[in-house]
N, C-alpha and C positions, 0 to 999 in steps of 0.2 A: 474510579472507574474501576473493573477488577477485568483482565486479562480477555475472560469470557463476553463478559457484558459489550465488551470495543469490538469482538468478533461478531459476534450475532448484530448488534448498529452497522457495524461496517458492512455484514450480507445482507442487512437487510434495505439500507441504501440500495451499495451498491452489484449486489448480485442481481445475477436476469432478471429477476422480478422486480427489483429495488427502484424505486422513482427515477434513478438517479442512471441505475446501469440496464435498467429498458431503453434506454433512447437516449447513451450519455454524448449524440450530437445532440438536443435539444437545449443544455445547456451550456450556460458561460464559462467559455479556454482560451485558453491563451499559446496560441503554436510554439514549441520548442526549440521542434528540428522536423523531417519532414512527414514522419509517423510516431510522434509523439507530443502530447498536450499537456496544458496543467489549466484546472483548473475543481473549485466548488470540494477545492483541498485533495486531492488526489491528481498526482499521474493515470496520462491517460495512453494508452496503446493498441487499435485494432491489429488483431489476430488469428488467424485464422475462420475468419467470419465473429467472432467475438473479442470481447475485449478484456484485458487486463489494467488493475486499477494500483496504486500502491502510492504507501507513504512512510518516511522515512521522518520520524520527531524527533527531536530531546532538547530536556528542557537544563542547561551545565552549567551549574552557580559552582564553580571548586567552593572543596570545605566547604557546601551548605548541603546541595542539592545537583546529582547527576540519574535522573528516569529519563528514560526514553520509549518507545516502540516503534512496530515497524507492522504497518497491514497489506497483503495483498491476497487480490486474488486475478487466481491465471486463467483461464477462457473463459471464464464467468462460471470455472468450475466448481476447480479449487482456491481454499481460501488459506492465510494462515498470519496468527498474530501471532510473536513476539516482543515477550516486554525485557528492560534490560533495566542494568542499575549502573552504569559509566555514562560516562562522556561521549561516544563511539565515533572516534574518526572515519574519514571515506573511506577507508582501501575497508574498516572495520563493517562498517553497512556495505559495505561492492563483498566482504567475505558472505560478509550472512546470508546476503542474495544464493550467492554465488550454492553454499550450502541448500542450504531453505530447496532450490531448484536440480539441484540433486537427489537430493532425497527426493522427492515428487515427483518426477518424470527420468531418474533411474533405477 
């Protein structure tokens, strides 16, 4: 699917009016830490009376296929989807998140 289609689906499901976004606590999830859980394919964290939803994904097959995407909704207001054609490391993913947070919130 295109990045635009992924962004539209992500917002449709996890945005403030989405089936999951409007009531995230109604869906199965697993606690990851005191303020973060994982369920229905997304990490979730309450923040400032709203929710953040995010997920990094990648298909890493060296020499054959290296693709992935990062989808995030912050405060049920800002939505970003970024696609990449590499097999990202954990530091790569953290840096991508940091750069996007800075672009949106600063």
